[in-house]
C-alpha positions as a Markdown table, in Angstrom:
| # | Residue | x | y | z |
|---|---|---|---|---|
| 1 | Met | -193.8 | -33.3 | -56.2 |
| 2 | Asn | -192.1 | -33.3 | -59.7 |
| 3 | Ala | -193.5 | -31.3 | -62.6 |
| 4 | Pro | -194.6 | -33.6 | -65.6 |
| 5 | Ala | -192.1 | -33.9 | -68.3 |
| 6 | Val | -192.7 | -31.7 | -71.4 |
| 7 | His | -192.1 | -33.4 | -74.6 |
| 8 | Leu | -191.6 | -30.9 | -77.5 |
| 9 | Pro | -191.8 | -32.0 | -81.0 |
| 10 | Pro | -188.6 | -32.3 | -82.8 |
| 11 | Thr | -187.6 | -29.3 | -84.9 |
| 12 | Pro | -188.6 | -30.1 | -88.5 |
| 13 | Thr | -185.6 | -30.7 | -90.9 |
| 14 | Pro | -185.8 | -29.4 | -94.4 |
| 15 | Tyr | -186.5 | -33.1 | -95.5 |
| 16 | Leu | -189.5 | -33.2 | -93.1 |
| 17 | Arg | -190.8 | -29.9 | -94.3 |
| 18 | Ala | -190.5 | -31.0 | -97.9 |
| 19 | Leu | -192.1 | -34.4 | -97.2 |
| 20 | Thr | -195.0 | -32.6 | -95.4 |
| 21 | Trp | -195.7 | -30.3 | -98.3 |
| 22 | Ala | -195.4 | -33.2 | -100.9 |
| 23 | Phe | -197.8 | -35.2 | -98.8 |
| 24 | Thr | -200.2 | -32.3 | -98.6 |
| 25 | Leu | -199.9 | -31.5 | -102.3 |
| 26 | Phe | -200.3 | -34.9 | -103.7 |
| 27 | Asn | -203.0 | -36.2 | -101.3 |
| 28 | Thr | -205.1 | -32.9 | -101.8 |
| 29 | Ala | -204.7 | -33.4 | -105.5 |
| 30 | Arg | -205.9 | -37.0 | -105.0 |
| 31 | Val | -209.2 | -35.7 | -103.5 |
| 32 | Leu | -209.8 | -34.0 | -106.8 |
| 33 | Ala | -208.5 | -36.7 | -109.0 |
| 34 | Tyr | -211.7 | -38.7 | -108.2 |
| 35 | Leu | -213.9 | -36.2 | -109.9 |
| 36 | Pro | -213.2 | -37.5 | -113.6 |
| 37 | Thr | -214.1 | -40.9 | -112.7 |
| 38 | Leu | -217.4 | -39.7 | -110.9 |
| 39 | Trp | -218.2 | -37.5 | -114.0 |
| 40 | Ala | -217.5 | -40.4 | -116.4 |
| 41 | Val | -219.9 | -42.8 | -114.6 |
| 42 | Val | -222.7 | -40.3 | -114.2 |
| 43 | Gln | -222.5 | -39.3 | -117.8 |
| 44 | Ser | -222.1 | -42.6 | -119.5 |
| 45 | Gly | -223.8 | -44.9 | -116.8 |
| 46 | Asp | -221.1 | -47.5 | -117.7 |
| 47 | Val | -219.7 | -49.1 | -114.6 |
| 48 | Ser | -218.2 | -52.1 | -116.3 |
| 49 | Ala | -214.6 | -50.9 | -115.8 |
| 50 | His | -215.0 | -50.0 | -112.2 |
| 51 | Ser | -214.6 | -52.5 | -109.3 |
| 52 | Leu | -216.6 | -52.1 | -106.2 |
| 53 | Val | -213.9 | -54.2 | -104.3 |
| 54 | Thr | -211.3 | -51.6 | -105.2 |
| 55 | Trp | -213.3 | -48.6 | -104.2 |
| 56 | Phe | -214.4 | -50.2 | -100.8 |
| 57 | Thr | -210.9 | -51.2 | -100.1 |
| 58 | Trp | -209.5 | -47.7 | -100.7 |
| 59 | Thr | -212.5 | -46.3 | -98.4 |
| 60 | Gly | -211.4 | -48.6 | -95.8 |
| 61 | Ala | -207.6 | -47.9 | -96.2 |
| 62 | Asn | -208.2 | -44.2 | -96.0 |
| 63 | Cys | -210.6 | -44.4 | -92.9 |
| 64 | Thr | -208.1 | -46.7 | -91.0 |
| 65 | Met | -205.1 | -44.6 | -91.9 |
| 66 | Ala | -207.0 | -41.5 | -90.5 |
| 67 | Leu | -207.7 | -43.4 | -87.4 |
| 68 | Trp | -204.3 | -44.6 | -87.1 |
| 69 | Leu | -202.9 | -41.1 | -87.6 |
| 70 | Tyr | -205.4 | -39.9 | -84.9 |
| 71 | Glu | -204.3 | -42.5 | -82.4 |
| 72 | Gln | -200.5 | -42.1 | -83.2 |
| 73 | Gly | -200.7 | -38.3 | -83.0 |
| 74 | Gly | -202.0 | -38.2 | -79.3 |
| 75 | Arg | -205.8 | -38.2 | -80.5 |
| 76 | Arg | -205.5 | -34.8 | -82.1 |
| 77 | Ile | -206.8 | -33.9 | -85.6 |
| 78 | Ser | -204.2 | -32.8 | -88.0 |
| 79 | Leu | -204.2 | -32.0 | -91.7 |
| 80 | Pro | -203.0 | -35.5 | -92.8 |
| 81 | Ile | -206.1 | -36.9 | -90.9 |
| 82 | Val | -208.5 | -34.4 | -92.6 |
| 83 | Ile | -207.0 | -35.3 | -96.1 |
| 84 | Asn | -207.4 | -39.0 | -95.4 |
| 85 | Ile | -211.0 | -38.5 | -94.4 |
| 86 | Leu | -211.7 | -36.5 | -97.5 |
| 87 | Asn | -210.1 | -39.2 | -99.6 |
| 88 | Ala | -212.3 | -41.8 | -97.8 |
| 89 | Val | -215.4 | -39.8 | -98.5 |
| 90 | Met | -214.6 | -39.5 | -102.2 |
| 91 | Cys | -213.9 | -43.2 | -102.4 |
| 92 | Ala | -217.2 | -43.8 | -100.7 |
| 93 | Thr | -218.9 | -41.5 | -103.0 |
| 94 | Thr | -217.4 | -43.1 | -106.0 |
| 95 | Ala | -218.6 | -46.6 | -104.8 |
| 96 | Thr | -222.1 | -45.2 | -104.2 |
| 97 | Val | -222.2 | -43.7 | -107.7 |
| 98 | Ile | -221.1 | -47.0 | -109.1 |
| 99 | Leu | -223.7 | -48.9 | -107.1 |
| 100 | Ala | -226.4 | -46.3 | -108.3 |
| 101 | His | -225.5 | -47.1 | -111.9 |
| 102 | Thr | -225.3 | -50.9 | -111.5 |
| 103 | Gly | -227.9 | -52.7 | -113.6 |
C-alpha cells in the first residue's frame, strides 16, 4: 500500500506575505468603515441617499466570497473567510438600519 501524497503549501514569497497583510489591513478597515454610514442614518433618519440594492448586493457578494474561499481552501475556516463574513454582517446591518428608517 502506498502512503497518501502530502501536499504542502508553497512557501510564501515576500509578495504573497505583503498581499496577505494588505488584504487583512484594508478589509478589516472596511468592517469599521460601515460605522459612519450606520451612525449617519440612525442620527438623521434620512435614507434617501442609500440604496438597498447596493447593500443587499454587497451582502451577497461578501457571503458568496466567504463560501468560495471556504470551498477553495479545503473547507477550512481562514482569516479571509472571517473578514468576508464580518463584512457581510456589516452590509446586512446597514441594509436593516436603512429598512428600519424607510418611511
